MIBAVO-914398 format. One record per residue (C-alpha): residue number from 1; residue in one letter; chain; x, y, z. Coordinates in Angstrom, 1 decimal. Layout:
// MIBAVO-914398
seq = NUM, type = a, mol = A, c1 = X, c2 = Y, c3 = Z
...
// end
This chain:
// MIBAVO-914398
seq = 1, type = m, mol = A, c1 = 0.1, c2 = 0.0, c3 = -0.4
seq = 2, type = k, mol = A, c1 = 0.9, c2 = 3.2, c3 = -0.8
seq = 3, type = w, mol = A, c1 = 0.4, c2 = 6.4, c3 = 1.6
seq = 4, type = n, mol = A, c1 = 0.1, c2 = 9.7, c3 = -0.5
seq = 5, type = l, mol = A, c1 = -1.2, c2 = 12.1, c3 = 2.0
seq = 6, type = r, mol = A, c1 = 0.8, c2 = 14.8, c3 = 1.6
seq = 7, type = l, mol = A, c1 = -0.1, c2 = 14.1, c3 = -2.7
seq = 8, type = a, mol = A, c1 = -3.8, c2 = 14.0, c3 = -1.8
seq = 9, type = a, mol = A, c1 = -3.0, c2 = 17.6, c3 = 1.1
seq = 10, type = a, mol = A, c1 = -0.5, c2 = 19.4, c3 = -1.9
seq = 11, type = n, mol = A, c1 = -2.9, c2 = 18.8, c3 = -4.6
seq = 12, type = r, mol = A, c1 = -5.5, c2 = 21.1, c3 = -2.4
seq = 13, type = g, mol = A, c1 = -3.2, c2 = 23.7, c3 = -1.3
seq = 14, type = i, mol = A, c1 = -2.5, c2 = 22.6, c3 = 2.0
seq = 15, type = w, mol = A, c1 = 1.4, c2 = 22.3, c3 = 2.4
seq = 16, type = k, mol = A, c1 = 1.6, c2 = 21.5, c3 = 6.5
seq = 17, type = a, mol = A, c1 = 0.6, c2 = 19.0, c3 = 8.9
seq = 18, type = s, mol = A, c1 = -0.4, c2 = 21.2, c3 = 11.2
seq = 19, type = e, mol = A, c1 = -2.6, c2 = 22.6, c3 = 9.1
seq = 20, type = l, mol = A, c1 = -4.7, c2 = 19.6, c3 = 7.9
seq = 21, type = r, mol = A, c1 = -4.5, c2 = 18.5, c3 = 11.6
seq = 22, type = r, mol = A, c1 = -6.4, c2 = 21.9, c3 = 12.7
seq = 23, type = m, mol = A, c1 = -8.7, c2 = 21.6, c3 = 9.6
seq = 24, type = l, mol = A, c1 = -9.8, c2 = 17.6, c3 = 11.3
seq = 25, type = a, mol = A, c1 = -10.1, c2 = 19.3, c3 = 14.8
seq = 26, type = e, mol = A, c1 = -12.8, c2 = 21.9, c3 = 12.8
seq = 27, type = r, mol = A, c1 = -14.6, c2 = 18.5, c3 = 11.7
seq = 28, type = g, mol = A, c1 = -14.1, c2 = 17.2, c3 = 15.9
seq = 29, type = v, mol = A, c1 = -11.4, c2 = 15.0, c3 = 14.7
seq = 30, type = e, mol = A, c1 = -8.6, c2 = 15.3, c3 = 17.6
seq = 31, type = m, mol = A, c1 = -5.3, c2 = 14.2, c3 = 16.6
seq = 32, type = s, mol = A, c1 = -1.9, c2 = 13.9, c3 = 18.5
seq = 33, type = t, mol = A, c1 = 0.8, c2 = 16.4, c3 = 16.9
seq = 34, type = g, mol = A, c1 = 2.9, c2 = 13.1, c3 = 16.8
seq = 35, type = k, mol = A, c1 = 0.5, c2 = 10.5, c3 = 14.8
seq = 36, type = m, mol = A, c1 = -0.7, c2 = 14.2, c3 = 12.9
seq = 37, type = s, mol = A, c1 = 3.5, c2 = 13.7, c3 = 11.6
seq = 38, type = g, mol = A, c1 = 3.6, c2 = 9.6, c3 = 11.5
seq = 39, type = l, mol = A, c1 = 0.6, c2 = 10.0, c3 = 8.7
seq = 40, type = w, mol = A, c1 = 2.0, c2 = 13.2, c3 = 7.1
seq = 41, type = s, mol = A, c1 = 6.1, c2 = 11.7, c3 = 7.1
seq = 42, type = g, mol = A, c1 = 5.3, c2 = 8.1, c3 = 6.4
seq = 43, type = q, mol = A, c1 = 2.8, c2 = 4.9, c3 = 5.9
seq = 44, type = p, mol = A, c1 = 0.3, c2 = 4.5, c3 = 8.7
seq = 45, type = n, mol = A, c1 = 0.7, c2 = 2.0, c3 = 11.2
seq = 46, type = v, mol = A, c1 = -2.9, c2 = 2.2, c3 = 12.4
seq = 47, type = l, mol = A, c1 = -5.5, c2 = 4.3, c3 = 10.9
seq = 48, type = r, mol = A, c1 = -9.6, c2 = 4.5, c3 = 12.1
seq = 49, type = p, mol = A, c1 = -12.0, c2 = 4.3, c3 = 9.3
seq = 50, type = e, mol = A, c1 = -13.6, c2 = 7.9, c3 = 10.7
seq = 51, type = e, mol = A, c1 = -9.8, c2 = 9.3, c3 = 10.4
seq = 52, type = l, mol = A, c1 = -9.9, c2 = 8.1, c3 = 6.5
seq = 53, type = d, mol = A, c1 = -14.1, c2 = 10.0, c3 = 6.4
seq = 54, type = a, mol = A, c1 = -12.4, c2 = 12.7, c3 = 7.6
seq = 55, type = f, mol = A, c1 = -8.9, c2 = 13.3, c3 = 5.8
seq = 56, type = c, mol = A, c1 = -11.6, c2 = 12.5, c3 = 2.7
seq = 57, type = a, mol = A, c1 = -13.6, c2 = 14.8, c3 = 4.2
seq = 58, type = v, mol = A, c1 = -11.9, c2 = 17.5, c3 = 4.6
seq = 59, type = l, mol = A, c1 = -9.2, c2 = 17.0, c3 = 1.5
seq = 60, type = g, mol = A, c1 = -12.4, c2 = 16.6, c3 = -0.7
seq = 61, type = c, mol = A, c1 = -10.7, c2 = 13.4, c3 = -2.1
seq = 62, type = e, mol = A, c1 = -11.4, c2 = 9.9, c3 = -2.5
seq = 63, type = i, mol = A, c1 = -9.8, c2 = 6.8, c3 = 0.2
seq = 64, type = s, mol = A, c1 = -7.8, c2 = 6.0, c3 = -3.8
seq = 65, type = d, mol = A, c1 = -6.4, c2 = 9.6, c3 = -3.7
seq = 66, type = l, mol = A, c1 = -5.1, c2 = 8.9, c3 = -0.5
seq = 67, type = i, mol = A, c1 = -4.1, c2 = 5.4, c3 = -0.6
seq = 68, type = t, mol = A, c1 = -2.7, c2 = 3.6, c3 = -3.9
seq = 69, type = a, mol = A, c1 = -2.9, c2 = -0.6, c3 = -4.0
seq = 70, type = e, mol = A, c1 = 0.7, c2 = -2.1, c3 = -4.6
seq = 71, type = p, mol = A, c1 = -0.5, c2 = -5.9, c3 = -5.1
seq = 72, type = e, mol = A, c1 = 2.8, c2 = -6.2, c3 = -7.1
seq = 73, type = k, mol = A, c1 = 4.9, c2 = -6.0, c3 = -3.8
seq = 74, type = v, mol = A, c1 = 2.7, c2 = -8.8, c3 = -2.2
seq = 75, type = p, mol = A, c1 = 4.5, c2 = -12.2, c3 = -2.9
seq = 76, type = a, mol = A, c1 = 3.2, c2 = -14.7, c3 = -5.3
seq = 77, type = a, mol = A, c1 = 1.3, c2 = -17.6, c3 = -4.2
seq = 78, type = s, mol = A, c1 = 2.3, c2 = -20.7, c3 = -3.7
seq = 79, type = p, mol = A, c1 = 1.5, c2 = -24.2, c3 = -6.3
seq = 80, type = a, mol = A, c1 = -1.2, c2 = -25.8, c3 = -5.3
seq = 81, type = g, mol = A, c1 = -0.1, c2 = -29.2, c3 = -3.8
seq = 82, type = q, mol = A, c1 = 2.8, c2 = -27.2, c3 = -3.1
seq = 83, type = e, mol = A, c1 = 2.0, c2 = -25.8, c3 = 1.4
seq = 84, type = a, mol = A, c1 = 1.6, c2 = -29.1, c3 = 3.7
seq = 85, type = s, mol = A, c1 = -0.5, c2 = -28.5, c3 = 6.3
seq = 86, type = t, mol = A, c1 = -1.0, c2 = -30.2, c3 = 9.6
seq = 87, type = a, mol = A, c1 = -4.5, c2 = -29.9, c3 = 12.1
seq = 88, type = v, mol = A, c1 = -3.3, c2 = -29.6, c3 = 16.0
seq = 89, type = g, mol = A, c1 = -2.7, c2 = -32.8, c3 = 17.6
seq = 90, type = q, mol = A, c1 = -1.8, c2 = -34.5, c3 = 13.5
seq = 91, type = g, mol = A, c1 = 2.0, c2 = -33.7, c3 = 14.4
seq = 92, type = t, mol = A, c1 = 4.4, c2 = -36.3, c3 = 14.8
seq = 93, type = l, mol = A, c1 = 4.6, c2 = -36.9, c3 = 19.1
seq = 94, type = a, mol = A, c1 = 8.3, c2 = -37.8, c3 = 20.7
seq = 95, type = t, mol = A, c1 = 7.3, c2 = -41.2, c3 = 21.0
seq = 96, type = g, mol = A, c1 = 5.8, c2 = -42.0, c3 = 17.0
seq = 97, type = s, mol = A, c1 = 2.0, c2 = -42.7, c3 = 18.4
seq = 98, type = a, mol = A, c1 = -1.1, c2 = -41.0, c3 = 19.1
seq = 99, type = r, mol = A, c1 = -1.7, c2 = -40.8, c3 = 23.2
seq = 100, type = v, mol = A, c1 = -6.0, c2 = -41.9, c3 = 23.8
seq = 101, type = v, mol = A, c1 = -7.2, c2 = -39.8, c3 = 26.5
seq = 102, type = t, mol = A, c1 = -10.4, c2 = -41.0, c3 = 28.1
seq = 103, type = p, mol = A, c1 = -12.0, c2 = -38.2, c3 = 30.9
seq = 104, type = k, mol = A, c1 = -12.8, c2 = -39.1, c3 = 34.3
seq = 105, type = p, mol = A, c1 = -16.0, c2 = -38.8, c3 = 35.4
seq = 106, type = r, mol = A, c1 = -17.1, c2 = -35.5, c3 = 37.6
seq = 107, type = s, mol = A, c1 = -18.4, c2 = -35.7, c3 = 41.3
seq = 108, type = g, mol = A, c1 = -18.8, c2 = -39.9, c3 = 40.9
seq = 109, type = r, mol = A, c1 = -21.2, c2 = -39.6, c3 = 38.2
seq = 110, type = s, mol = A, c1 = -20.4, c2 = -42.6, c3 = 35.3
seq = 111, type = l, mol = A, c1 = -20.0, c2 = -42.1, c3 = 32.3
seq = 112, type = p, mol = A, c1 = -22.7, c2 = -43.7, c3 = 30.2
seq = 113, type = p, mol = A, c1 = -21.4, c2 = -46.8, c3 = 28.6
seq = 114, type = r, mol = A, c1 = -20.0, c2 = -46.7, c3 = 24.9
// end
């Protein structure tokens, strides 16, 4: 994912993070100076949907103006059949065999016959 906040802001004549932060506050979205600085200068670690909506409202843009997908950066899928998956309990034990566990009856009650 490519984060384009500075570009989207510049396209609307906003050149400072503090100006954008003030505009967000006018819309009821209070953002710390540190978080705003991080969003302005890099990739967001966490971005709430209401914050994304506020950016779009203040900047008069769409989500696609703020975020660009980069699917080419995702590793290719493994060929079918190459990936072996093991369910819990199907792995090999140190003794090489599965262990049978019988539940104990509770408070004097006996288990029904099998």
